[in-house]
C-alpha positions, 0 to 999 in steps of 0.5 A: 609687192607688199601693200600692207607696208604702203597702206600704213606708211601714211599713218605712221609717218603721221604719228612720227611727225605728230610726235616730234612737234612735243620739241615745243609746244605740241602742234595738235594740227598734225595730231588730233586737233579737229579740222576738215581737211581736203586735198586734190592730187594730179599725176602726170602718166607713169610710164611702164619701164618695159613697154607701151602704156603706163597708169593715170591717176587722180586722187581726192582725199577728205579727212573729218573729225569724229571726236577729239579731246586734250587732256593736259598732255594727252590728246585723244581723237577719232578720225574719218578719211575718205580716198578716191582714186581714179585709177586708169590702165587704158588698153593694159588691163581689162577694166581700163579706167575704174574709181577705187576708194579707201575709208578708214576710222582711226582711234588715236592717243598721245602723250605730247609734253610740252618740256622733257619727258617721254612721249608716246602714241598708240593708233588703231584703225580700221576700213576698206579698200574697194570699187564698192562693186562686188564686195568681198572680204578682201576689201577689209584692212587694218593697222595698229602703231605703237610709238615710244620715245624721249625728249631729251631737250625741247630741241631733240627726241628720239623714238622707237616704234613697231606696227602692224597691218593687214591688207588684201589678206596679208599681215605684216609688222615692222620696227622703226628707230628714228630721231628729230632735231630742231636747230632753231625755232624755225627749222626742223630736221626729222629722219623717222623711216619711213619718212625723212622731212626738212621743214622751215617755218619763219612765222606763224603763217607760213610753213615750207618742207622737203619730204621723202615717204612712201605712198600707193595703196591696195583695193579689192574690185569686181573680178574682171579677166581673173582680177580682183586685187589692185596693188600700187606701190610709190615713193614720193619726193616733194616740196611743200608751201603752206600759207594760213589764209585767215585764223583757221584756214590753211592752204597747201601747195605740194609738187614733186616726182613719184618714183620707184613705182610698181603696180600689180593686178592679181586674182584672190589668190594673190596670183599676179596677172599683170605687173609693171615697174613704172618710170618716175613722173611728176605730181602736184596737189593742193589742199585746204585745211580749217581747224576748229 
């Protein structure tokens, strides 16, 4: 399994979503706008396909701005993110339940014009994925994203992108090509692999969407029965509803299914000590975002 791709996928998807909003007045809530974001996610047990047992997950995410500004059509930002995951394989693993943390600091620049023209984005990030117990160099992670596209009209944009990542001792690089189409002011259809999205915004206070995107993560952990790396791969299909509660406060409720899952426990030479495919399972999350 390739953790590097999955670790970068949320950043890659966010970048493509951000640039896609350039079809109208740039939606700075999706890129560069200073905001504090919190989200809690519950996951039903992801049972093993080939036997008894399964994986239980809880996740809490916090994002906070470090710095940001907008100059003309250009946006600059520094953002900090902390993901805490309660990971429990029960009796299937020597360590059973374990708390896993991902800390990330990203520097981003984007060019998002209001009218027709080119759109661009560069994002560099670095951080760690670890249990903070017996920290080693395998905990370090990093990624780089370059994005370029053309806004053909206020309702249609295409883009190409390339990105690379480093995680758990592996370096990977991937290209992508996609488009964003807004048939009306309320609707947006986006196919920017690995993300597929349909969203509907009937008013400034409401937004609903359907999405399909990769998920997962990789962490270095204290050695237990030879295991020093945890690698989780998932795909998430979900429906979400966002409501503006007051002028700057947004509530998002999301639910769906995790599928195509796989979990691996490895030693520091990337030899798999435990590998399991996971059955699909439901998940639900609730989040708040305060925009400055």
